[in-house]
C-alpha positions in Angstrom: 3.3 -23.4 0.5 4.0 -26.0 3.2 0.4 -26.1 4.5 -2.7 -27.5 2.9 -5.5 -25.0 2.5 -7.6 -26.7 5.2 -4.8 -26.0 7.7 -4.3 -22.4 6.8 -7.4 -21.2 8.6 -5.7 -21.9 11.9 -2.8 -19.6 11.2 -2.4 -16.7 13.7 -0.3 -13.6 13.4 3.0 -15.5 14.0 2.0 -18.3 11.7 1.2 -15.9 8.8 4.6 -14.2 9.3 6.4 -17.5 9.3 4.6 -18.7 6.2 5.5 -15.5 4.4 9.1 -15.8 5.4 9.3 -19.4 4.2 7.6 -18.6 0.9 10.0 -15.7 0.2 13.1 -17.8 1.1 12.0 -20.8 -1.0 11.2 -18.6 -4.1 13.9 -16.1 -3.4 15.2 -16.0 -7.0 11.9 -14.8 -8.6 11.1 -12.5 -5.6 14.6 -11.0 -5.9 14.0 -10.3 -9.6 10.6 -8.7 -8.9 12.1 -6.6 -6.2 14.9 -5.3 -8.4 12.5 -4.5 -11.3 9.5 -3.1 -9.4 9.8 -2.8 -5.6 13.3 -1.3 -5.4 12.2 1.6 -7.8 9.1 2.0 -5.7 11.1 2.3 -2.4 13.6 4.6 -4.1 10.9 6.9 -5.4 9.3 7.1 -1.9 12.5 8.1 -0.2 14.0 10.3 -2.9 10.7 12.3 -3.0 10.9 12.9 0.7 14.4 14.3 0.4 13.8 16.4 -2.7 10.4 17.8 -1.7 11.6 18.7 1.8 14.7 20.6 0.4 12.5 22.4 -2.2 9.8 23.2 0.3 12.2 24.9 2.7 13.9 26.7 -0.1 10.5 28.1 -1.1 9.8 29.2 2.5 13.1 30.9 2.6 12.4 32.8 -0.6 8.9 33.7 0.7 10.6 35.2 3.8 12.9 37.2 1.6 9.8 38.4 -0.4 8.0 39.6 2.7 11.1 41.8 3.6 11.6 43.1 0.0 10.0 46.4 -1.1 7.0 45.9 -3.4 7.5 47.2 -6.9 11.2 47.0 -6.9 13.2 44.7 -9.4 14.4 42.6 -6.4 10.8 42.0 -5.3 9.7 41.1 -8.8 12.7 38.7 -9.2 12.0 36.9 -5.9 8.3 36.8 -6.7 8.9 35.1 -10.1 11.3 32.7 -8.4 8.8 31.7 -5.7 6.1 31.2 -8.4 8.4 29.0 -10.5 9.5 27.0 -7.4 5.8 26.4 -6.4 5.1 25.2 -10.0 8.1 22.8 -9.8 6.9 21.6 -6.4 3.4 20.8 -7.6 4.8 19.1 -10.7 7.1 17.1 -8.5 4.1 16.0 -6.4 2.2 15.0 -9.5 5.0 12.9 -10.9 5.6 11.3 -7.5 2.1 10.2 -7.0 1.8 8.9 -10.6 5.0 6.8 -10.5 4.2 5.7 -6.9 0.8 4.5 -8.0 2.1 2.7 -11.2 4.9 0.9 -9.4 2.6 0.0 -6.4 0.0 -1.6 -8.7 2.6 -3.4 -10.8 4.4 -4.7 -7.6 1.1 -5.9 -6.1 0.1 -7.7 -9.3 3.5 -9.3 -9.7 3.7 -10.5 -6.1 0.1 -11.8 -5.9 0.5 -13.7 -9.1 3.8 -15.2 -8.0 2.4 -16.3 -4.6 -0.5 -17.9 -6.4 1.9 -19.8 -8.6 3.9 -20.9 -5.6 0.7 -22.1 -4.0 0.2 -24.4 -7.0 3.9 -25.5 -6.9 4.3 -24.4 -10.5 7.7 -23.2 -11.7 7.5 -19.7 -12.9 10.0 -17.4 -14.6 10.4 -13.7 -14.3 9.6 -13.2 -18.0 6.3 -15.0 -17.5 5.4 -12.8 -14.5 6.2 -9.6 -16.4 4.1 -10.7 -19.4 1.1 -11.3 -17.2 1.4 -8.3 -15.0 0.5 -5.6 -17.5 -2.8 -7.3 -18.2 -3.6 -7.9 -14.5 -2.7 -4.5 -13.1 -5.6 -2.8 -14.9 -8.0 -4.7 -12.7 -6.1 -3.7 -9.6 -6.2 -0.1 -10.9 -10.0 -0.1 -11.0 -10.1 -1.6 -7.5 -7.7 1.1 -6.3 -9.9 3.9 -7.8 -13.0 2.5 -6.1 -11.2 2.2 -2.8 -9.9 5.7 -3.2 -13.4 7.0 -3.8 -14.7 5.1 -0.7 -11.9 6.5 1.5 -12.5 10.0 0.1 -16.2 9.8 1.0 -15.3 8.5 4.4 -12.9 11.4 5.0 -15.6 13.8 3.8 -18.1 12.3 6.2 -15.5 12.7 9.0 -15.0 16.4 8.1 -18.7 16.9 8.0 -19.1 15.3 11.4 -16.4 17.5 12.9 -18.1 20.6 11.4 -21.4 19.6 12.9 -19.6 19.0 16.2 -18.2 22.5 16.2 -21.5 24.0 15.2 -23.3 22.1 17.9 -20.9 22.9 20.7 -23.4 25.4 22.3 -26.0 22.7 22.5 -23.9 19.9 23.9 -21.6 21.8 26.3 -21.4 19.0 28.8 -21.0 16.3 26.3 -18.7 18.1 23.8 -15.4 16.6 24.9 -16.9 13.1 25.2 -18.4 13.3 21.7 -15.1 14.5 20.3 -13.2 11.7 21.9 -15.7 9.2 20.5 -15.4 10.6 17.0 -11.6 10.6 17.2 -11.7 6.9 18.3 -14.1 5.7 15.7 -12.3 7.5 12.7 -9.0 5.6 12.9 -10.7 2.3 13.5 -12.8 2.8 10.4 -9.8 4.0 8.4 -7.8 0.8 9.3 -10.8 -1.4 8.4 -11.2 0.2 5.0 -7.5 0.0 4.3 -7.5 -3.7 5.1 -10.5 -4.3 2.9 -8.7 -2.4 0.0 -5.5 -4.5 0.4 -7.4 -7.7 0.4 -9.5 -6.5 -2.5 -6.3 -6.0 -4.6 -5.6 -9.7 -4.2 -9.2 -10.6 -5.1 -8.9 -8.5 -8.2 -5.9 -10.6 -9.4 -7.1 -14.0 -8.4 -10.8 -13.9 -9.0 -13.3 -12.5 -11.5 -14.3 -9.6 -9.2 -12.7 -6.2 -9.3 -13.7 -2.7 -8.3 -16.5 -2.4 -5.8 -17.4 -6.1 -6.3 -13.9 -7.0 -5.1 -14.3 -4.8 -2.1 -17.6 -6.5 -1.1 -15.9 -9.9 -1.6 -13.0 -8.7 0.6 -15.4 -7.5 3.3 -17.0 -10.9 3.4 -13.7 -12.8 3.4 -12.2 -10.7 6.3 -14.9 -11.7 8.7 -13.5 -13.9 11.4 -9.9 -13.0 10.6 -10.1 -9.3 11.3 -7.9 -9.5 14.4 -5.1 -11.2 12.5 -5.3 -8.8 9.6 -5.4 -5.8 11.9 -2.4 -6.8 13.9 -0.4 -7.6 10.7 -1.5 -4.2 9.3 -0.5 -2.3 12.4 2.9 -4.0 12.7 3.7 -3.3 9.1 2.7 0.4 9.3 4.6 0.8 12.6 7.6 -0.6 10.8 7.1 1.8 7.9 6.7 4.7 10.3 10.0 3.8 12.0 11.9 3.6 8.7 10.3 7.0 7.6 11.3 8.6 10.9 14.8 7.4 10.7 15.2 8.5 7.1 13.9 12.0 7.9 16.0 12.3 11.1 19.3 10.8 9.7 19.1 11.7 6.0 16.7 14.6 5.3 17.9 16.6 8.3 21.1 14.6 8.9 23.3 17.4 7.6 23.0 19.1 11.0 25.1 16.5 12.8 26.4 13.8 10.3 28.9 13.8 7.5 28.2 12.9 3.9 29.3 9.3 4.2 27.1 8.7 7.2 24.1 10.2 5.5 24.6 8.0 2.4 25.0 5.0 4.8 21.7 5.8 6.6 20.0 6.4 3.3 21.1 3.0 1.9 20.0 1.2 5.1 16.6 2.8 4.9 16.2 1.9 1.3 17.2 -1.7 2.0 14.8 -2.0 4.9 12.0 -0.3 3.0 12.0 -2.5 -0.2 12.2 -5.7 2.0 9.3 -4.4 4.0 7.2 -3.7 0.9 7.9 -7.2 -0.5 7.1 -8.8 2.9 3.8 -6.8 3.1 2.6 -7.8 -0.4 3.3 -11.5 0.3 1.6 -11.2 3.7 -1.6 -9.7 2.2 -1.7 -12.6 -0.3 -1.3 -15.2 2.4 -4.0 -13.6 4.4 -6.3 -14.0 1.4 -5.7 -17.8 1.4 -6.1 -17.8 5.2 -9.5 -16.1 4.8 -10.5 -18.5 2.0 -9.6 -21.4 4.2 -11.5 -20.0 7.2 -14.7 -19.7 5.2 -14.2 -23.2 3.8 -13.8 -22.0 0.2 -11.5 -24.6 -1.2 -9.2 -23.6 -4.1 -8.4 -26.5 -6.4 -4.7 -26.3 -7.1 -4.8 -27.9 -10.5 -7.7 -25.6 -11.7 -5.9 -22.6 -10.2 -2.7 -23.6 -12.0 -4.6 -23.8 -15.3 -6.1 -20.4 -14.8 -2.7 -18.9 -13.9 -1.4 -20.1 -17.3 -4.4 -18.8 -19.2 -2.8 -15.5 -20.3 -1.8 -16.2 -23.9 -4.6 -13.8 -25.0 -6.3 -11.5 -22.6 -5.7 -12.3 -19.0 -8.3 -14.8 -17.7 -9.1 -14.3 -14.0 -10.0 -17.1 -11.7 -13.7 -17.7 -11.9 -15.4 -18.3 -8.6 -18.1 -20.6 -9.9 -15.7 -23.2 -11.3 -12.5 -22.8 -9.4 -12.5 -20.8 -6.2 -15.7 -21.6 -4.3 -15.7 -25.3 -4.0 -16.6 -25.6 -0.3 -15.1 -28.2 1.9 -16.4 -29.3 5.3 -14.4 -30.0 8.3 
């Protein structure tokens, strides 16, 4: 990185983006290899699933329509019923495989990019083989953090569902305030969801670079994000808006593109969406790692580059995470 850690605390949204771009460009060879091995399959799985599941879903709906208009007890009805049942089984299996592969490649990609950015921070030369040898040991920690974050988000959504249920039940008692209370609930929910997602993303970086993972990493992430919540939120919203645009274009031009476009055009749109998506994923992973360093700098938690470099190399046996007490938390004063 071009900046010393003391200077990183002053980076705003534009500065974080610029730093990420410069880092990717400077280390483009290793990031290209990581992209081809992990991020490209992740992007392909995401888009291919959308195409296949949509086609299969509407095929099931069509057969269900045929089933409703077939006479019960006839061979035709039994044949269509068996077909619908088998198609639903395939659909559920497809969803299960999709989420499994999406999770695995997401965690591997996160581990690889975070580790590589940390190596870039120490200006240490790193090879793709070295990254791939470390990643299988690191991603287990990221997995534990993901499961804890998933549990936290699940509980949050259950709390939201309970709140909405209580709102419906209490409508007779809060007739004049009903709409106002509903608007307040609908405003608070997305804010809380964005906050928890940002904490989870930063906790993934903490899980790779420090000795905390799981709920401890989330608590550490919550403390780190204080003071830089605005920058992290804007970066998060821009990335998700970009993802939403790519997703909408893919559905409109590829999934339902047969209505007005030829095969060549559909293939072209699909290739363009795939290109934009894997670049966006790489950029997002680099950004969340840089935000980690920005937050560390903001809280005056100096990271000694030589000690960090030693810890990044300590993977000959089990992976050795960065220990806060002797590496990460040497405070400096401005």
